[in-house]
C-alpha positions in Angstrom: 26.4 147.0 -17.5 25.2 150.0 -15.5 23.1 150.7 -12.4 21.1 153.5 -11.0 21.6 154.1 -7.3 20.2 156.4 -4.7 22.4 158.3 -2.2 21.6 161.4 -0.2 18.3 162.0 -1.9 19.9 162.0 -5.4 20.1 159.4 -8.1 23.3 158.5 -9.9 23.9 156.3 -13.0 27.1 154.3 -12.4 29.2 151.8 -14.3 32.2 149.7 -13.1 35.3 151.9 -13.0 33.4 155.2 -12.8 34.6 157.9 -10.4 31.6 159.8 -8.9 31.5 162.7 -6.5 28.8 162.2 -3.8 27.9 164.6 -1.0 30.3 164.4 1.9 30.1 161.1 3.8 32.9 161.5 6.3 34.9 158.4 5.3 38.6 157.7 5.2 40.4 157.0 1.9 40.6 153.3 0.8 37.4 152.5 2.8 35.0 150.1 1.1 31.4 151.4 0.6 28.2 149.4 -0.3 25.1 151.0 -1.8 22.1 148.9 -1.2 19.5 151.3 -2.6 19.7 150.1 -6.2 16.8 151.4 -8.3 17.7 149.7 -11.6 20.3 147.5 -13.2 20.9 147.0 -16.9 23.0 143.9 -17.8 21.5 143.4 -21.3 18.0 143.3 -19.7 16.7 146.1 -17.7 15.6 145.2 -14.1 13.7 147.9 -12.2 13.0 147.7 -8.5 9.8 148.7 -6.7 11.3 150.8 -5.1 14.6 148.9 -4.8 16.0 145.6 -6.2 16.2 142.9 -3.6 19.8 141.7 -2.9 21.4 144.1 -5.4 24.6 145.8 -4.2 26.9 148.4 -5.8 30.4 148.4 -4.2 32.9 151.2 -4.2 36.1 152.5 -2.7 36.7 156.0 -1.3 39.4 157.9 -3.1 39.4 161.1 -1.2 37.3 163.9 0.2 37.5 167.6 -0.7 35.7 170.8 -1.6 34.7 172.1 -5.0 35.4 175.5 -6.4 33.4 178.4 -5.0 30.0 179.0 -6.7 29.0 182.7 -6.6 25.3 183.7 -6.4 24.8 187.3 -7.3 21.3 188.9 -7.4 20.6 192.4 -8.5 17.4 194.4 -8.9 18.1 197.2 -11.4 17.4 200.8 -10.5 16.6 199.8 -6.9 20.1 199.9 -5.4 19.6 196.3 -4.2 22.2 193.6 -4.7 23.2 190.5 -2.8 26.4 188.5 -3.3 26.6 185.0 -1.7 28.6 181.9 -2.4 29.4 178.5 -1.1 31.8 175.5 -1.6 30.3 172.0 -1.8 31.9 169.3 0.2 32.2 166.0 -1.6 33.5 162.4 -1.3 35.0 160.9 -4.5 34.3 157.2 -4.9 35.4 154.7 -7.5 32.8 152.1 -8.4 34.4 148.6 -8.2 31.6 146.1 -8.7 27.9 145.9 -9.5 26.2 142.7 -8.1 22.7 142.1 -9.3 
């Protein structure tokens, strides 16, 4: 069984037991989280919402929060003496999916 949920303008395909990194949510570890914006559930038969499935909930538990490795963006225009080096580190919240309730 899997579900497709929406969080922070992004869509994630999740199964029970999956560990997913979402954008930072500012929650403490061991906090219970419910995702009510469930777009689709497949439990042998695919159910698709319009836009969401009524009453469907995906439950999870916060593991931790952190920052990913730095991503470097380097732009260079050859023969123009023009270059830009930028980078950032994405903040995330790691969540373990505990239950999918259709």
